[in-house]
MOPAC internal coordinates of N, CA, C and O (Angstrom, degrees):
PM7 1SCF
backbone

  N    0.0000 0     0.00 0     0.00 0    0    0    0
  C    1.4440 1     0.00 0     0.00 0    1    0    0
  C    1.5253 1   109.15 1     0.00 0    2    1    0
  O    1.2310 1   120.65 1   -45.16 1    3    2    1
  N    1.3131 1   116.36 1   134.84 1    3    2    1
  C    1.4532 1   122.15 1   179.49 1    5    3    2
  C    1.5247 1   109.11 1   -90.81 1    6    5    3
  O    1.2310 1   121.20 1   -58.35 1    7    6    5
  N    1.3364 1   115.31 1   121.65 1    7    6    5
  C    1.4573 1   119.95 1   179.38 1    9    7    6
  C    1.5194 1   112.46 1   -90.90 1   10    9    7
  O    1.2310 1   120.57 1   153.86 1   11   10    9
  N    1.3050 1   116.51 1   -26.14 1   11   10    9
  C    1.4596 1   120.81 1   178.32 1   13   11   10
  C    1.5177 1   108.43 1  -151.61 1   14   13   11
  O    1.2310 1   121.10 1   -15.05 1   15   14   13
  N    1.3155 1   115.50 1   164.95 1   15   14   13
  C    1.4585 1   119.43 1   179.25 1   17   15   14
  C    1.5163 1   111.79 1    82.58 1   18   17   15
  O    1.2310 1   121.75 1    13.18 1   19   18   17
  N    1.3132 1   114.26 1  -166.82 1   19   18   17
  C    1.4550 1   120.68 1  -177.91 1   21   19   18
  C    1.5172 1   111.33 1   -83.61 1   22   21   19
  O    1.2310 1   121.28 1   -29.21 1   23   22   21
  N    1.2944 1   115.16 1   150.79 1   23   22   21
  C    1.4620 1   119.70 1   175.83 1   25   23   22
  C    1.5270 1   109.06 1   -72.26 1   26   25   23
  O    1.2310 1   120.35 1   -24.51 1   27   26   25
  N    1.3122 1   116.93 1   155.49 1   27   26   25
  C    1.4726 1   119.51 1   176.87 1   29   27   26
  C    1.5336 1   112.01 1   -56.27 1   30   29   27
  O    1.2310 1   120.00 1   143.89 1   31   30   29
  N    1.3133 1   117.61 1   -36.11 1   31   30   29
  C    1.4665 1   120.49 1   179.06 1   33   31   30
  C    1.5262 1   111.46 1   -64.44 1   34   33   31
  O    1.2310 1   120.03 1   139.07 1   35   34   33
  N    1.3230 1   117.54 1   -40.93 1   35   34   33
  C    1.4634 1   121.52 1   179.12 1   37   35   34
  C    1.5244 1   110.35 1   -66.58 1   38   37   35
  O    1.2310 1   120.41 1   138.03 1   39   38   37
  N    1.3258 1   116.82 1   -41.97 1   39   38   37
  C    1.4687 1   120.40 1   177.23 1   41   39   38
  C    1.5224 1   109.61 1   -61.02 1   42   41   39
  O    1.2310 1   120.26 1   137.38 1   43   42   41
  N    1.3209 1   117.11 1   -42.62 1   43   42   41
  C    1.4709 1   121.10 1   178.47 1   45   43   42
  C    1.5236 1   110.22 1   -60.14 1   46   45   43
  O    1.2310 1   119.85 1   136.90 1   47   46   45
  N    1.3217 1   117.89 1   -43.10 1   47   46   45
  C    1.4703 1   121.25 1   177.66 1   49   47   46
  C    1.5264 1   110.86 1   -58.15 1   50   49   47
  O    1.2310 1   120.99 1   133.07 1   51   50   49
  N    1.3281 1   115.70 1   -46.93 1   51   50   49
  C    1.4663 1   121.21 1  -179.28 1   53   51   50
  C    1.5274 1   110.52 1   -61.78 1   54   53   51
  O    1.2310 1   120.64 1   135.07 1   55   54   53
  N    1.3162 1   116.39 1   -44.93 1   55   54   53
  C    1.4649 1   121.54 1  -178.14 1   57   55   54
  C    1.5284 1   110.77 1   -65.22 1   58   57   55
  O    1.2310 1   120.15 1   131.70 1   59   58   57
  N    1.3174 1   117.32 1   -48.30 1   59   58   57
  C    1.4597 1   119.58 1  -178.46 1   61   59   58
  C    1.5242 1   111.85 1   -64.58 1   62   61   59
  O    1.2310 1   119.91 1   143.28 1   63   62   61
  N    1.3321 1   117.78 1   -36.72 1   63   62   61
  C    1.4609 1   120.23 1   177.10 1   65   63   62
  C    1.5213 1   110.52 1   -66.43 1   66   65   63
  O    1.2310 1   120.41 1   139.73 1   67   66   65
  N    1.3176 1   116.82 1   -40.27 1   67   66   65
  C    1.4683 1   120.64 1   178.10 1   69   67   66
  C    1.5262 1   110.78 1   -62.90 1   70   69   67
  O    1.2310 1   120.48 1   140.42 1   71   70   69
  N    1.3174 1   116.69 1   -39.58 1   71   70   69
  C    1.4698 1   120.56 1   177.48 1   73   71   70
  C    1.5210 1   109.70 1   -63.88 1   74   73   71
  O    1.2310 1   120.17 1   135.14 1   75   74   73
  N    1.3152 1   117.28 1   -44.86 1   75   74   73
  C    1.4733 1   120.67 1   178.26 1   77   75   74
  C    1.5285 1   111.11 1   -61.24 1   78   77   75
  O    1.2310 1   120.82 1   144.28 1   79   78   77
  N    1.3300 1   116.04 1   -35.72 1   79   78   77
  C    1.4728 1   121.51 1  -179.61 1   81   79   78
  C    1.5223 1   112.62 1   -84.89 1   82   81   79
  O    1.2310 1   120.64 1  -177.89 1   83   82   81
  N    1.3261 1   116.38 1     2.11 1   83   82   81
  C    1.4649 1   122.72 1   179.13 1   85   83   82
  C    1.5259 1   112.06 1    59.27 1   86   85   83
  O    1.2310 1   120.48 1  -139.78 1   87   86   85
  N    1.3147 1   116.68 1    40.22 1   87   86   85
  C    1.4626 1   121.84 1   177.98 1   89   87   86
  C    1.5231 1   109.59 1   -89.70 1   90   89   87
  O    1.2310 1   121.10 1   -45.55 1   91   90   89
  N    1.3239 1   115.49 1   134.45 1   91   90   89
  C    1.4618 1   120.17 1   180.00 1   93   91   90
  C    1.5242 1   111.68 1   -80.32 1   94   93   91
  O    1.2310 1   120.87 1   138.07 1   95   94   93
  N    1.3196 1   115.95 1   -41.93 1   95   94   93
  C    1.4644 1   120.61 1  -179.56 1   97   95   94
  C    1.5215 1   109.04 1   -98.22 1   98   97   95
  O    1.2310 1   121.27 1   -50.14 1   99   98   97
  N    1.3024 1   115.18 1   129.86 1   99   98   97
  C    1.4561 1   120.75 1  -179.84 1  101   99   98
  C    1.5201 1   107.99 1  -120.73 1  102  101   99
  O    1.2310 1   121.13 1   -69.44 1  103  102  101
  N    1.3228 1   115.44 1   110.56 1  103  102  101
  C    1.4623 1   120.88 1  -178.71 1  105  103  102
  C    1.5244 1   109.16 1  -105.30 1  106  105  103
  O    1.2310 1   120.95 1   -53.67 1  107  106  105
  N    1.3034 1   115.78 1   126.33 1  107  106  105
  C    1.4648 1   120.05 1   177.56 1  109  107  106
  C    1.5175 1   111.28 1  -104.76 1  110  109  107
  O    1.2310 1   121.05 1   178.90 1  111  110  109
  N    1.3332 1   115.59 1    -1.10 1  111  110  109
  C    1.4642 1   120.26 1   178.55 1  113  111  110
  C    1.5168 1   107.32 1  -148.05 1  114  113  111
  O    1.2310 1   120.14 1   -59.10 1  115  114  113
  N    1.3229 1   117.34 1   120.90 1  115  114  113
  C    1.4587 1   119.66 1  -179.10 1  117  115  114
  C    1.5235 1   111.31 1  -106.03 1  118  117  115
  O    1.2310 1   120.75 1  -145.34 1  119  118  117
  N    1.3018 1   116.17 1    34.66 1  119  118  117
  C    1.4581 1   122.35 1   179.57 1  121  119  118
  C    1.5275 1   109.43 1   -59.72 1  122  121  119
  O    1.2310 1   120.49 1   -40.32 1  123  122  121
  N    1.3309 1   116.67 1   139.68 1  123  122  121
  C    1.4645 1   121.18 1  -175.07 1  125  123  122
  C    1.5196 1   113.28 1   -59.10 1  126  125  123
  O    1.2310 1   119.44 1   152.12 1  127  126  125
  N    1.3289 1   118.68 1   -27.88 1  127  126  125
  C    1.4741 1   121.12 1   179.25 1  129  127  126
  C    1.5252 1   109.73 1   -63.27 1  130  129  127
  O    1.2310 1   120.38 1   137.36 1  131  130  129
  N    1.3263 1   116.88 1   -42.64 1  131  130  129
  C    1.4695 1   119.95 1   179.50 1  133  131  130
  C    1.5179 1   110.87 1   -64.68 1  134  133  131
  O    1.2310 1   120.56 1   140.25 1  135  134  133
  N    1.3175 1   116.54 1   -39.75 1  135  134  133
  C    1.4542 1   120.35 1   178.64 1  137  135  134
  C    1.5259 1   109.91 1   -62.26 1  138  137  135
  O    1.2310 1   120.24 1   139.34 1  139  138  137
  N    1.3188 1   117.14 1   -40.66 1  139  138  137
  C    1.4597 1   121.87 1   179.30 1  141  139  138
  C    1.5350 1   110.70 1   -63.34 1  142  141  139
  O    1.2310 1   120.10 1   137.42 1  143  142  141
  N    1.3149 1   117.42 1   -42.58 1  143  142  141
  C    1.4686 1   122.15 1   179.86 1  145  143  142
  C    1.5256 1   110.17 1   -64.33 1  146  145  143
  O    1.2310 1   120.29 1   134.46 1  147  146  145
  N    1.3290 1   117.06 1   -45.54 1  147  146  145
  C    1.4624 1   121.36 1  -179.56 1  149  147  146
  C    1.5230 1   110.27 1   -64.63 1  150  149  147
  O    1.2310 1   120.48 1   138.19 1  151  150  149
  N    1.3215 1   116.69 1   -41.81 1  151  150  149
  C    1.4631 1   120.90 1   179.65 1  153  151  150
  C    1.5292 1   111.04 1   -61.88 1  154  153  151
  O    1.2310 1   120.30 1   137.02 1  155  154  153
  N    1.3254 1   117.04 1   -42.98 1  155  154  153
  C    1.4690 1   121.46 1   178.54 1  157  155  154
  C    1.5306 1   110.06 1   -61.24 1  158  157  155
  O    1.2310 1   120.51 1   135.31 1  159  158  157
  N    1.3284 1   116.63 1   -44.69 1  159  158  157
  C    1.4615 1   121.04 1  -179.04 1  161  159  158
  C    1.5241 1   110.88 1   -65.03 1  162  161  159
  O    1.2310 1   120.56 1   136.46 1  163  162  161
  N    1.3264 1   116.53 1   -43.54 1  163  162  161
  C    1.4587 1   120.29 1   179.75 1  165  163  162
  C    1.5230 1   110.87 1   -63.71 1  166  165  163
  O    1.2310 1   119.83 1   139.95 1  167  166  165
  N    1.3089 1   117.93 1   -40.05 1  167  166  165
  C    1.4663 1   120.78 1   177.70 1  169  167  166
  C    1.5193 1   111.50 1   -62.29 1  170  169  167
  O    1.2310 1   120.37 1   142.00 1  171  170  169
  N    1.3233 1   116.91 1   -38.00 1  171  170  169
  C    1.4649 1   121.01 1   176.90 1  173  171  170
  C    1.5231 1   110.39 1   -63.06 1  174  173  171
  O    1.2310 1   120.61 1   137.47 1  175  174  173
  N    1.3165 1   116.44 1   -42.53 1  175  174  173
  C    1.4702 1   120.99 1   178.86 1  177  175  174
  C    1.5244 1   110.27 1   -64.68 1  178  177  175
  O    1.2310 1   120.38 1   135.49 1  179  178  177
  N    1.3301 1   116.89 1   -44.51 1  179  178  177
  C    1.4599 1   120.30 1  -179.85 1  181  179  178
  C    1.5251 1   112.01 1   -63.11 1  182  181  179
  O    1.2310 1   119.92 1   143.73 1  183  182  181
  N    1.3159 1   117.76 1   -36.27 1  183  182  181
  C    1.4661 1   121.28 1   177.37 1  185  183  182
  C    1.5286 1   111.31 1   -63.01 1  186  185  183
  O    1.2310 1   120.64 1   147.86 1  187  186  185
  N    1.3265 1   116.38 1   -32.14 1  187  186  185
  C    1.4622 1   120.11 1   179.58 1  189  187  186
  C    1.5230 1   111.19 1   -62.86 1  190  189  187
  O    1.2310 1   119.98 1   149.41 1  191  190  189
  N    1.3240 1   117.64 1   -30.59 1  191  190  189
  C    1.4637 1   120.53 1   177.43 1  193  191  190
  C    1.5188 1   111.81 1   -69.07 1  194  193  191
  O    1.2310 1   120.14 1   156.65 1  195  194  193
  N    1.3056 1   117.33 1   -23.35 1  195  194  193
  C    1.4602 1   121.70 1  -177.94 1  197  195  194
  C    1.5274 1   112.48 1   -86.19 1  198  197  195
  O    1.2310 1   120.18 1   167.05 1  199  198  197
  N    1.3126 1   117.27 1   -12.95 1  199  198  197
  C    1.4637 1   120.82 1  -177.35 1  201  199  198
  C    1.5231 1   111.14 1   -70.65 1  202  201  199
  O    1.2310 1   121.69 1   -31.95 1  203  202  201
  N    1.2952 1   114.37 1   148.05 1  203  202  201
  C    1.4506 1   121.25 1   175.84 1  205  203  202
  C    1.5299 1   108.20 1   -77.72 1  206  205  203
  O    1.2310 1   120.69 1   -65.64 1  207  206  205
  N    1.3162 1   116.29 1   114.36 1  207  206  205
  C    1.4645 1   120.12 1  -176.00 1  209  207  206
  C    1.5166 1   112.86 1   -95.22 1  210  209  207
  O    1.2310 1   120.05 1  -176.13 1  211  210  209
  N    1.3114 1   117.51 1     3.87 1  211  210  209
  C    1.4551 1   119.39 1   178.80 1  213  211  210
  C    1.5111 1   109.76 1   -74.80 1  214  213  211
  O    1.2310 1   121.37 1   -31.51 1  215  214  213
  N    1.3118 1   114.99 1   148.49 1  215  214  213
  C    1.4723 1   119.98 1   177.89 1  217  215  214
  C    1.5214 1   109.38 1   -73.75 1  218  217  215
  O    1.2310 1   121.11 1   -41.67 1  219  218  217
  N    1.2845 1   115.48 1   138.33 1  219  218  217
  C    1.4670 1   119.60 1  -179.42 1  221  219  218
  C    1.4949 1   110.66 1  -108.41 1  222  221  219
  O    1.2310 1   120.10 1   180.00 1  223  222  221

C-alpha cells in the first residue's frame, strides 16, 4: 500500500509514456529539492570543462 507519493500504476503510466516519447530521463517527482540537487551536480560537471587539463 502506498502511503504517500504516486501509485505504482501512475508511475508505470509516466514511464511507458516516456519510453514512447523516447525520453532518456524519466522524472516521477519534480519537487524543487531534486531540481536543486541536479542543478548543483550539473554545475560541478560544467566546471570540470573549464579546468586546465594540461600537465604542469
